C-alpha positions as CSV (number, residue, x, y, z in Angstrom):
1,X,15.8,192.6,19.6
2,X,18.6,194.5,20.7
3,X,19.1,193.2,24.3
4,X,20.4,189.7,22.7
5,X,23.8,190.6,22.1
6,X,24.1,192.9,25.1
7,X,23.0,190.2,27.6
8,X,25.1,187.7,26.0
9,X,28.1,190.6,26.5
10,X,27.5,190.7,30.2
11,X,26.6,187.1,30.5
12,X,30.8,186.7,29.3
13,X,31.9,189.4,31.2
14,X,30.6,188.0,33.9
15,X,31.7,184.7,33.5
16,X,34.8,186.4,33.2
17,X,34.9,188.2,36.6
18,X,33.9,185.1,38.2
19,X,37.1,183.3,36.7
20,X,39.0,186.0,37.8
21,X,37.8,186.1,41.0
22,X,38.4,182.3,41.6
23,X,42.2,183.1,40.1
24,X,42.9,185.6,42.4
25,X,41.1,183.7,45.1
26,X,43.5,180.8,44.1
27,X,46.6,183.2,44.3
28,X,45.8,184.6,47.5
29,X,45.5,181.1,48.9
30,X,48.7,180.1,47.1
31,X,50.8,183.4,48.1
32,X,49.5,182.9,51.9
33,X,51.0,179.4,52.0
34,X,54.1,180.4,50.3
35,X,53.9,183.3,52.4
36,X,53.6,180.8,55.9
37,X,56.0,178.4,54.6
38,X,58.6,180.8,54.3
39,X,57.9,182.4,57.6
40,X,58.5,178.7,58.8
41,X,61.5,178.3,56.9
42,X,62.9,181.7,58.1
43,X,62.4,180.5,61.6
44,X,63.7,177.3,61.3
45,X,66.8,178.4,59.5
46,X,67.5,181.0,62.9
47,X,66.9,178.1,64.9
48,X,69.2,176.2,62.8
49,X,71.4,179.4,62.9
50,X,71.6,179.7,66.9
51,X,72.0,176.0,67.2
52,X,74.9,176.0,65.1
53,X,76.2,179.0,66.8
54,X,75.9,177.0,70.4
55,X,77.4,174.1,68.5
56,X,80.3,175.9,67.5
57,X,80.7,177.8,71.1
58,X,80.6,174.4,72.6
59,X,83.2,172.9,69.9
60,X,85.5,175.9,70.8
61,X,85.0,175.3,74.7
62,X,85.6,171.6,74.4
63,X,88.7,172.3,71.9
64,X,90.2,174.6,75.0
65,X,89.3,172.3,77.5
66,X,91.0,169.6,75.7
67,X,94.8,169.3,77.0
68,X,96.2,168.2,73.8
69,X,97.3,170.2,70.9
70,X,94.6,170.4,68.3
71,X,94.7,172.0,64.8
72,X,93.1,172.2,61.9
73,X,93.7,173.3,57.9
74,X,91.8,173.6,54.7
75,X,93.0,171.7,52.3
76,X,95.3,174.6,50.8
77,X,97.8,173.9,53.9
78,X,96.4,176.8,55.6
79,X,95.5,176.9,59.5
80,X,92.1,177.8,59.8
81,X,91.7,176.8,63.6
82,X,93.3,175.6,66.9
83,X,92.6,175.3,70.6
84,X,94.7,177.0,73.4
85,X,97.0,173.7,74.0
86,X,98.0,174.1,70.1
87,X,98.6,178.2,70.9
88,X,100.9,176.9,74.2
89,X,103.0,174.2,72.7
90,X,104.1,176.7,69.9
91,X,104.5,179.3,72.2
92,X,102.3,181.2,69.4
93,X,99.1,183.7,69.5
94,X,96.0,182.2,67.4
95,X,96.5,185.2,65.2
96,X,100.1,184.3,64.3
97,X,98.9,180.9,63.3
98,X,95.5,181.0,61.5
99,X,95.6,181.9,57.7
100,X,99.3,181.1,57.7
101,X,100.9,177.7,56.3
102,X,103.5,175.5,57.9
103,X,106.0,177.3,56.5
104,X,105.3,180.6,58.3
105,X,104.9,179.0,61.6
106,X,107.9,176.2,61.6
107,X,111.3,176.0,60.4
108,X,112.1,175.1,56.8
109,X,113.3,171.9,58.0
110,X,110.3,170.7,60.0
111,X,108.1,172.9,58.0
112,X,109.3,170.6,54.8
113,X,108.5,167.3,56.5
114,X,104.7,168.3,57.7
115,X,104.0,169.9,54.0
116,X,104.9,166.3,52.7
117,X,102.9,164.4,55.1
118,X,99.7,166.9,54.4
119,X,100.2,165.9,51.0
120,X,100.3,162.3,51.5
121,X,97.5,162.4,53.3
122,X,95.3,164.3,50.9
123,X,95.9,162.3,48.5
124,X,95.5,159.1,50.3
125,X,92.3,160.7,51.9
126,X,92.2,158.6,55.2
127,X,94.2,159.1,58.3
128,X,97.9,159.3,59.4
129,X,99.6,158.9,62.6
130,X,103.5,159.3,62.4
131,X,106.5,160.8,64.6
132,X,107.7,163.8,64.3
133,X,109.2,166.6,66.3
134,X,107.7,170.4,66.9
135,X,109.9,173.5,67.8
136,X,108.7,176.2,70.4
137,X,109.1,179.7,69.8
138,X,111.8,179.8,72.5
139,X,114.0,177.2,70.7
140,X,112.9,173.9,72.4
141,X,112.0,171.0,70.9
142,X,109.6,168.5,71.5
143,X,109.1,165.0,70.1
144,X,105.4,164.5,69.1
145,X,103.1,162.2,67.4
146,X,100.9,163.8,64.9
147,X,97.1,161.8,64.4
148,X,95.9,163.4,61.5
149,X,92.5,162.6,59.4
150,X,90.8,164.5,56.2
151,X,87.3,166.0,56.4
152,X,84.8,167.2,53.9
153,X,81.9,169.6,53.2
154,X,78.3,169.1,53.4
155,X,78.9,168.2,49.5
156,X,80.9,165.3,50.3
157,X,84.1,167.6,49.1
158,X,87.4,167.3,50.5
159,X,87.8,170.4,52.8
160,X,90.8,169.9,54.8
161,X,92.4,168.3,57.3
162,X,92.4,168.4,61.4
163,X,95.2,167.0,63.9
164,X,96.1,166.1,67.2
165,X,99.8,166.0,68.9
166,X,100.6,163.6,71.6
167,X,103.8,164.8,73.1
168,X,106.4,161.8,73.2
169,X,109.2,163.6,75.1
170,X,109.2,162.1,78.0
171,X,108.6,158.9,76.9
172,X,111.8,159.3,74.3
173,X,114.1,160.3,77.0
174,X,113.0,157.0,79.3
175,X,113.5,155.3,76.0
176,X,116.8,156.6,75.5
177,X,117.6,156.3,78.8
178,X,116.5,152.3,79.3
179,X,118.2,151.3,76.1
180,X,121.4,152.8,77.5
181,X,120.8,150.9,80.4
182,X,120.0,147.9,78.8
183,X,122.8,148.0,76.8
184,X,125.2,149.0,80.2
185,X,123.3,146.0,81.6
186,X,124.3,144.0,78.7
187,X,127.8,144.5,79.1
188,X,127.7,143.8,82.7
189,X,126.2,140.6,82.0
190,X,128.8,139.6,79.5
191,X,131.4,140.4,82.2
192,X,129.7,139.1,85.4
193,X,130.5,136.0,87.2
194,X,126.7,134.4,87.6
195,X,126.4,131.4,89.9
196,X,123.9,128.7,89.3
197,X,122.3,126.3,90.8
198,X,119.9,123.2,90.5
199,X,117.1,121.4,92.8
200,X,116.4,117.9,92.3
201,X,112.4,118.1,93.6
202,X,112.2,114.4,94.4
203,X,115.2,114.1,96.5
204,X,115.4,118.1,97.5
205,X,119.2,118.1,97.0
206,X,120.4,120.9,95.6
207,X,123.5,121.3,93.2
208,X,125.6,124.5,93.1
209,X,128.4,125.6,91.4
210,X,131.5,127.1,92.6
211,X,130.4,130.6,92.2
212,X,127.5,129.6,93.9
213,X,129.5,128.5,96.8
214,X,131.5,131.8,96.8
215,X,128.6,134.0,96.7
216,X,127.1,132.0,99.4
217,X,130.6,132.4,101.4
218,X,131.2,128.8,101.4
219,X,134.1,126.7,100.6
220,X,133.0,124.4,97.1
221,X,131.7,121.0,98.3
222,X,130.9,117.5,97.1
223,X,127.7,117.0,98.6
224,X,124.8,119.9,98.2
225,X,122.9,121.4,100.5
226,X,119.0,120.7,100.9
227,X,116.2,123.6,99.9
228,X,115.3,123.8,104.0
229,X,119.1,124.2,104.8
230,X,119.3,127.1,102.0
231,X,116.8,129.0,103.8
232,X,119.0,129.3,106.7
233,X,121.6,131.7,104.6
234,X,118.4,133.7,103.4
235,X,118.3,136.5,105.9
236,X,115.0,136.1,108.4
237,X,112.9,138.9,107.2
238,X,112.9,137.5,103.5
239,X,112.2,134.1,104.0
240,X,108.7,133.7,103.5
241,X,108.8,135.7,100.7
242,X,111.6,132.9,99.3
243,X,109.1,130.4,100.2
244,X,106.0,132.3,98.6
245,X,108.2,132.6,95.4
246,X,109.1,128.7,94.9
247,X,105.7,127.7,95.6
248,X,104.3,130.4,92.9
249,X,106.8,129.0,90.3
250,X,106.1,125.1,91.4
251,X,102.7,125.5,90.7
252,X,103.1,126.7,87.1
253,X,102.2,130.2,87.7
254,X,105.3,131.7,87.0
255,X,109.1,131.8,87.1
256,X,110.8,134.1,89.3
257,X,113.4,137.0,89.4
258,X,113.5,138.3,92.9
259,X,116.2,140.1,95.1
260,X,116.6,139.6,98.7
261,X,119.3,139.3,101.4
262,X,121.6,136.3,102.7
263,X,123.6,136.6,106.0
264,X,127.1,134.9,105.6
265,X,128.9,133.0,108.5
266,X,130.5,136.0,110.0
267,X,127.0,138.0,110.3
268,X,127.5,140.3,107.2
269,X,124.8,140.5,104.8
270,X,124.6,140.6,101.1
271,X,122.1,141.2,98.5
272,X,121.8,138.6,95.9
273,X,119.2,138.4,92.5
274,X,118.0,135.0,91.3
275,X,116.1,133.6,88.4
276,X,114.7,130.2,88.3
277,X,112.3,128.5,86.1
278,X,110.7,124.9,86.8
279,X,110.9,122.0,84.6
280,X,108.1,119.7,84.4
281,X,107.5,116.0,83.4
282,X,104.4,114.4,80.8
283,X,102.1,115.0,83.7
284,X,102.7,118.2,84.6
285,X,104.5,117.5,87.9
286,X,107.5,119.5,88.7
287,X,110.9,117.5,88.9
288,X,113.2,120.1,88.8
289,X,114.5,123.5,89.0
290,X,117.2,125.5,87.3
291,X,118.5,129.2,88.2
292,X,121.0,131.5,88.7
293,X,122.4,133.7,91.6
294,X,124.0,136.9,91.3
295,X,125.7,139.0,94.1
296,X,124.3,142.5,93.8
297,X,125.5,143.7,97.0
298,X,127.2,146.9,95.1
299,X,124.5,147.6,92.7
300,X,122.3,147.6,95.8
301,X,124.9,150.2,98.2
302,X,125.2,152.4,95.2
303,X,121.1,152.4,94.9
304,X,121.2,153.5,98.3
305,X,123.7,156.0,97.8
306,X,121.7,157.8,95.1
307,X,118.4,157.3,97.3
308,X,120.1,159.0,100.2
309,X,121.8,161.6,98.0
310,X,118.2,162.2,96.5
311,X,116.6,162.5,99.9
312,X,119.7,164.4,101.3
313,X,119.6,166.9,98.4
314,X,115.3,167.4,98.9
315,X,116.2,167.9,102.7
316,X,118.6,170.7,102.6
317,X,116.6,172.2,99.9
318,X,113.4,171.9,102.3
319,X,115.4,173.4,105.4
320,X,116.8,175.9,103.1
321,X,113.3,177.1,101.6
322,X,111.9,176.5,105.1
323,X,114.1,179.3,106.5
324,X,114.1,181.7,103.1
325,X,110.5,182.3,104.5
326,X,111.3,182.5,108.2
327,X,107.5,182.9,109.9
328,X,108.2,180.8,113.1
329,X,111.8,180.2,113.6
330,X,111.4,177.8,116.5
331,X,109.3,175.8,114.4
332,X,111.6,175.7,111.3
333,X,114.2,174.8,113.7
334,X,112.3,171.7,115.1
335,X,110.7,170.7,112.0
336,X,114.6,170.7,110.4
337,X,116.2,168.5,113.3
338,X,113.6,166.3,112.8
339,X,114.2,166.1,108.9
340,X,117.9,165.9,109.3
341,X,117.4,163.4,112.5
342,X,115.5,161.1,110.7
343,X,117.8,161.2,107.5
344,X,120.9,160.4,109.4
345,X,119.4,157.5,111.6
346,X,120.0,160.0,114.6
347,X,118.5,159.0,118.4
348,X,118.3,162.7,118.9
349,X,118.9,165.8,117.3
350,X,119.4,169.4,119.0
351,X,120.5,173.1,118.8
352,X,122.5,174.4,121.7
353,X,122.6,178.4,121.5
354,X,125.3,180.4,123.7
355,X,124.4,183.7,125.8
356,X,125.7,185.6,128.3
357,X,129.1,186.4,126.0
358,X,129.4,182.9,125.3
359,X,129.9,182.1,129.0
360,X,126.1,180.1,129.4
361,X,124.7,177.2,126.6
362,X,121.1,176.2,126.7
363,X,119.6,173.4,124.4
364,X,116.9,175.6,122.9
365,X,115.1,173.1,120.6
366,X,115.5,168.7,120.3
367,X,114.1,166.2,118.6
368,X,113.9,162.7,119.6
369,X,113.6,159.6,117.6
370,X,111.0,156.9,118.8
371,X,111.9,155.3,122.3
372,X,114.5,157.8,122.5
373,X,114.4,160.1,126.4
374,X,114.6,163.6,126.0
375,X,117.8,165.7,127.5
376,X,116.4,168.6,127.0
377,X,115.1,169.9,130.7
378,X,118.8,168.8,132.0
379,X,120.9,171.3,129.7
380,X,119.9,174.4,130.7
381,X,122.0,177.3,132.0
382,X,125.2,175.3,131.4
383,X,128.7,177.4,131.9
384,X,130.4,176.9,128.9
385,X,133.7,176.5,131.0
386,X,132.1,173.0,131.8
387,X,133.1,171.6,128.6
388,X,137.1,172.9,127.7
389,X,137.6,170.1,125.5
390,X,134.4,170.4,123.2
391,X,134.6,174.2,123.5
392,X,138.1,174.7,122.2
393,X,137.1,172.6,119.1
394,X,134.5,174.8,118.4
395,X,136.0,178.0,119.1
396,X,138.3,176.9,116.4
397,X,135.5,176.0,114.1
398,X,136.1,172.2,114.1
399,X,133.7,169.5,113.3
400,X,133.2,167.3,116.6
401,X,132.7,163.4,115.1
402,X,133.2,161.1,118.0
403,X,132.4,157.8,116.4
404,X,133.1,155.9,119.8
405,X,132.5,158.0,123.0
406,X,134.1,155.3,125.2
407,X,137.4,156.0,123.4
408,X,137.3,160.1,123.8
409,X,140.9,161.5,124.7
410,X,141.8,161.8,128.3
411,X,141.4,165.6,127.7
412,X,137.7,165.4,127.2
413,X,137.0,163.7,130.3
414,X,134.4,166.1,131.5
415,X,132.7,165.4,127.8
416,X,132.6,162.2,128.2
417,X,131.1,161.6,131.6
418,X,128.4,163.9,129.9
419,X,128.0,162.1,126.7
420,X,127.6,158.5,129.0
421,X,125.6,159.9,131.5
422,X,122.8,160.4,128.2
423,X,124.1,157.2,127.1
424,X,125.2,158.4,124.0
425,X,127.6,155.8,122.1
426,X,128.6,158.5,119.0
427,X,128.1,161.8,118.1
428,X,128.1,164.6,115.6
429,X,128.5,168.2,116.5
430,X,128.7,171.3,114.0
431,X,129.7,174.4,115.6
432,X,127.4,177.5,114.3
433,X,128.6,181.0,113.5
434,X,126.8,184.0,113.5
435,X,129.0,187.2,112.1
436,X,132.2,184.6,112.7
437,X,131.5,184.2,116.5
438,X,130.5,181.4,117.5
439,X,126.8,181.5,118.6
440,X,125.8,177.7,119.4
441,X,126.0,174.0,117.7
442,X,124.0,171.4,116.4
443,X,124.5,167.9,117.3
444,X,123.3,164.3,116.4
445,X,123.7,161.6,119.0
446,X,123.4,157.7,118.2
447,X,122.4,156.1,121.7
448,X,122.0,152.3,120.0
449,X,125.3,151.6,118.2
450,X,128.8,153.3,118.0
451,X,130.2,154.3,114.5
452,X,130.4,156.8,112.2
453,X,128.5,159.7,109.9
454,X,128.6,159.3,106.7
455,X,130.2,162.1,104.6
456,X,127.1,162.8,102.9
457,X,125.2,163.1,106.6
458,X,128.3,165.1,107.4
459,X,128.1,167.7,104.3
460,X,124.2,168.1,104.7
461,X,124.1,168.8,108.6
462,X,126.9,171.2,108.2
463,X,124.7,172.8,105.2
464,X,122.3,172.7,107.6
465,X,124.1,174.3,110.5
466,X,125.2,177.3,108.3
467,X,121.3,177.7,107.1
468,X,120.2,177.8,111.1
469,X,123.2,180.0,111.7
470,X,122.1,182.7,108.8
471,X,118.6,182.5,110.2
472,X,119.8,183.0,113.7
473,X,121.7,186.2,112.2
474,X,118.5,187.2,110.6
475,X,116.9,187.2,113.4
476,X,119.0,189.2,115.3
477,X,119.1,192.1,112.6
478,X,115.4,192.0,112.9
479,X,115.4,192.1,116.8
480,X,117.9,195.2,116.5
481,X,115.5,196.7,113.7
482,X,112.8,196.3,116.0
483,X,114.5,197.5,119.1
484,X,115.5,200.8,116.7
485,X,111.6,201.5,116.1
486,X,110.7,201.1,119.9
487,X,114.1,202.1,121.8
488,X,115.7,205.0,122.2
489,X,119.4,204.7,120.4
490,X,121.1,206.8,123.0
491,X,120.1,205.1,126.4
492,X,118.4,202.0,125.3
493,X,115.2,203.0,127.1
494,X,111.6,202.7,125.2
495,X,111.0,206.0,123.5
496,X,107.7,207.8,123.0
497,X,105.9,204.9,120.5
498,X,106.8,201.9,123.3
499,X,105.7,204.3,126.3
500,X,102.1,205.2,124.7
501,X,101.8,201.5,123.8
502,X,102.6,200.5,127.3
503,X,100.7,203.2,129.1
504,X,97.4,201.9,127.2
505,X,98.0,198.4,128.5
506,X,98.7,199.9,131.8
507,X,95.3,201.9,131.3
508,X,93.2,198.7,130.4
509,X,94.5,196.9,133.0
510,X,93.8,199.5,135.7
511,X,89.8,199.6,134.4
512,X,89.6,195.7,134.9
513,X,91.4,195.8,138.3
514,X,89.9,199.3,139.8
515,X,93.4,200.9,140.2
516,X,95.1,203.4,138.9
517,X,98.2,204.4,136.8
518,X,100.6,207.5,137.3
519,X,102.6,208.9,134.6
520,X,105.8,211.0,135.6
521,X,107.5,213.5,133.4
522,X,110.7,214.8,134.0
523,X,113.2,217.3,132.5
524,X,116.4,217.8,133.9
525,X,117.6,221.3,135.1
526,X,119.9,223.5,133.4
527,X,121.3,220.7,130.9
528,X,121.8,222.8,128.2
529,X,124.7,224.4,130.1
530,X,126.1,220.9,130.7
531,X,125.7,220.4,127.0
532,X,126.6,223.5,125.7
533,X,130.2,224.1,128.2
534,X,131.2,220.6,128.2
535,X,129.9,219.2,124.7
536,X,127.7,217.4,123.0
537,X,129.6,213.8,124.4
538,X,129.3,215.1,128.1
539,X,125.6,215.9,128.0
540,X,124.9,212.4,126.2
541,X,127.1,210.5,128.6
542,X,125.2,211.9,131.4
543,X,121.9,211.0,129.9
544,X,122.9,207.4,130.0
545,X,124.1,207.6,133.3
546,X,120.4,209.3,134.4
547,X,118.7,206.4,132.6
548,X,120.4,203.9,134.7
549,X,119.5,205.7,138.0
550,X,115.9,206.0,136.9
551,X,115.7,202.3,135.9
552,X,117.0,201.8,139.6
553,X,114.1,204.2,141.3
554,X,111.1,201.7,139.9
555,X,109.7,198.7,139.7
556,X,110.6,195.8,137.5
557,X,107.0,196.4,135.8
558,X,107.3,200.2,135.9
559,X,108.2,201.9,132.6
560,X,111.2,204.5,131.9
561,X,111.2,206.1,128.6
562,X,113.2,209.1,127.2
563,X,111.3,211.6,125.0
564,X,114.1,212.6,123.5
565,X,116.6,215.6,124.5
566,X,116.8,215.7,128.3
567,X,113.5,214.6,128.8
568,X,112.4,211.3,130.5
569,X,108.6,209.7,131.3
570,X,107.7,207.1,133.5
571,X,104.7,205.2,133.9
572,X,103.8,203.7,137.3
573,X,100.6,200.9,136.8
574,X,98.5,198.9,139.3
575,X,98.9,202.0,142.1
576,X,96.3,201.7,144.9
577,X,96.7,205.0,146.4
578,X,98.6,208.0,144.7
579,X,100.9,208.4,147.3
580,X,103.1,205.8,145.4
581,X,103.7,207.7,142.7
582,X,105.2,210.4,145.4
583,X,107.5,207.9,147.1
584,X,108.9,206.9,143.2
585,X,108.9,210.9,142.9
586,X,111.2,211.7,145.6
587,X,113.3,208.5,145.0
588,X,114.2,210.1,141.8
589,X,114.6,213.6,142.8
590,X,117.1,212.2,145.6
591,X,118.9,210.1,142.7
592,X,119.5,212.7,140.4
593,X,120.6,215.0,142.9
594,X,123.3,213.2,143.9
595,X,126.9,213.9,141.7
596,X,127.7,212.5,138.3
597,X,131.4,211.5,138.1
598,X,131.8,211.3,134.2
599,X,135.3,210.8,132.3
600,X,136.6,212.0,135.7
601,X,134.4,215.2,136.1
602,X,132.1,215.5,138.7
603,X,128.5,216.8,137.4
604,X,125.7,217.9,139.1
605,X,121.8,218.1,137.7
606,X,118.9,218.1,139.4
607,X,115.1,217.4,137.7
608,X,111.6,218.9,137.3
609,X,108.8,216.4,137.7
610,X,105.4,216.6,136.7
611,X,102.7,213.8,138.0
612,X,99.3,213.1,136.2
613,X,97.1,209.8,137.5
614,X,94.9,207.9,135.4
615,X,92.0,207.7,135.8
616,X,91.5,210.8,138.3
617,X,93.1,213.3,135.8
618,X,92.3,211.8,132.6
619,X,90.9,208.9,130.3
620,X,92.9,208.8,127.5
621,X,96.8,208.8,127.4
622,X,97.4,211.8,125.5
623,X,95.7,214.1,128.0
624,X,97.4,212.1,130.6
625,X,100.8,213.1,129.0
626,X,99.9,216.5,128.5
627,X,98.7,217.0,131.9
628,X,101.7,215.8,133.6
629,X,103.7,217.8,131.2
630,X,102.0,220.8,132.5
631,X,102.5,219.8,135.8
632,X,106.2,219.1,135.2
633,X,106.4,222.8,133.8
634,X,105.1,224.0,136.7
635,X,107.5,222.6,138.8
636,X,110.4,224.1,136.8
637,X,109.0,227.5,136.7
638,X,108.6,227.2,141.0
639,X,112.1,226.3,141.5
640,X,113.1,223.3,140.1
641,X,114.4,220.2,141.8
642,X,110.4,219.2,142.8
643,X,107.4,217.4,141.7
644,X,104.0,218.9,141.2
645,X,101.0,216.8,140.7
646,X,98.3,218.1,137.9
647,X,94.8,218.9,139.2
648,X,91.8,220.4,136.8
649,X,91.2,223.3,138.1
650,X,94.7,224.6,139.6
651,X,97.9,223.2,140.0
652,X,99.0,222.7,143.7
653,X,102.2,221.9,145.7
654,X,102.3,218.1,147.0
């Protein structure tokens, strides 16, 4: 009987446990689902963050790649970002801009304007386009157009503004220039005398005003010209252009406003500007043309002068730059002659150089226009005395400007004959000086017509001559420096450096050609006595004469060098047998055994000579020189005024 309530409680507990188990199972399932959802949300958020980072990086790269300055501000007017172009435009670093207001990055007068514009934009919440100015950190000011617009955050609330700058400084300058030109043109038109004309299309008759007749170089007549007759006034090269312009106007396409040339009765040319319109009847057929004509020759000539002046400045700048970065003197001269020759419309442009103390002149460089014959091959080794009138002018520093060769003075008969041989009609010659000495000249020939060169041409060519002169002087200095590096300052013979270079070359040739090379080292005997007793001046003079005698003892292709002191070395390349070295050594000893007359004193000296032979004694330059030196010292030890060959086992008298 007692089991009843107990069973009931047990049943109740079981039901409670079952309910809890179901509740726990539902909770676990819900928790699992929420966890999975949270994981998905986190993954998606990470992906979104990575995408956002990539997007931000892309946008930063894109903004920096945009050449126009871009900036953006928050709603308080502080800069929160900009691109590289904006930094460059202000001349400031991004760290000097971000977080700052316009009052911290711009002068107050501009900052006030920026602030008011930003304020108006935030109020209108639209976009804005206006002109203003921007001041660079270096003080320069640029005219600009601001394009600005507001932007919003994800909640749709106003977040700030973004702007882009368009630099219109050049456009402004152009507009100002055009405005000034328009004012000048308006004034010119007010006072200019324009010719008027009218053409009857039906009868093909032209009616001109008196001014039109004057422009065309005709006396006013009662009877007009026809259109075809008028074309005879037009320059032959411009007639087709005129015909086309008229046909286009008659077909109703457009009126014309054109420039062209006319030829007057005396053969002179004028430039004219003409404007015309066509009158049509009710059926659309052309019945009349009316227009104006104005002489614009002066304007065209001024434009030509300005064009030539610009070309002149460009040419001079190019020539100057070419010689400043001089790497190939000959190429620089030839290119410069071509530039200058074309600019001044010469037939030939050339450079002459003097040598042998000015006694001989050579045409070293030449440029010829198309169809003009070169004369360079005929103008070599010319005695300067052959042209006395020309030389007198050049030595005096005069520019020789001959407008008509046939009218040259009688004292220039030799020059005139030469110019006429070359078929020169007019000529311009400009002297070139190096260290105040006449070094050559540049010349420009006209082989088609007589006439003078303009002042601008002469000025440019004179500048070019000075530039070439400076380049020649520079090249001479370079040659002197190079000579000092490879030659003995006293005797001007090759020094040790150049000697070794020549020896290496001689040995290489000997290997290829199966020949021999002899190295001779000689040392003057008792030179110290002469130097100490008579002084270094006499010793130096003696060494110079010794060098001259040594050069006369060898062949043209041999090398005589001074090693220093009273020691000299000789290279005899391309020997078929060693006996040739003996012949030269004996000749040297004989030459040096002769008395030396130095400043009225008779001096005597001899030499000790050592000889080594490639490839018999050594295969390298260093040992070859060392062995010849050993042989020389043996010759000096054995009594001087003799020579010895080097042998590997012993040194014996030859």
